[in-house]
N, C-alpha and C positions, 0 to 999 in steps of 0.2 A: 657116286659123284652125281648120278641124274637125281638120285633122291634127293639133293641135299640142296641141289641147284632149282628143285621143284618147290622149294619153300617162297619162292618169290621174293628171297633178297639177295642182295649182291654176297657175292664170296671173293675170298683174296685169296691170291696165291698160297701167300702163306697160311690162311685158314685151312687151305688143304692139305699144305707139308706137315702143319703139324698137328691137325686133328683126325686127318682119314691117310694121314701117311703115304701121299700121294707126291713122289718125289719131282715128278714133270706134269704138272697139270694143263701146262698149254699141251701138250701131245695128246691128254685124252681130252681137251676140251677140242682139238682139232677132229679127232675120231668122231665125237659126239656129233659135231657138224656135219660131216660127212654123212651122217647117217641122217641126216635131216632133222636134227634138231636146231628149233632158235636160239643159239645162244650168244649173246652180246659181250665184247670185252672194252674194257676202258681202263686207260692207264690211269689211278689217281693215287694222291697220298697215301703214305702204308698207314699215317697216324691221321685221322679225320681231323682231330685237333690241332693238328700241327700243319698248315698247307706247306711249309718248305721241308716237309720229311721226302726222303726218297718214294718216288712213283714205282707202283708195282701194279700188276693185273689185277682186276675185277671183273667178274664174272656173272652172268646174269642171264636166266632162260624166259624167256619172252613170247609172247604169241605172236601169229603173224601180224604185221602192220603195227607193232607196239615198241618198236626199235627206237625212238625217239621219247618211250617213258624212261630213259633211263635215270635214274633219280638216285643219289648218294642218301638222301635225309630218308629212303625206305630202310636202309641197312642199320640206321643209327637210330 
């Protein structure tokens, strides 16, 4: 999961479940945070083309002080 997050893009809970077969991404994210990795989480629409779609967790690994740089546009 850390390799996936290291690419600088946003990754969703659904992506991690479907492509990496991680059934509880949130638990793994908490473990990585406990290890000191700076991962930010944001609840955003599952479908970026439909802002009314259900919200899911999106994750991004960022450097120190970059917490405010969470940009949805970097994923799409």
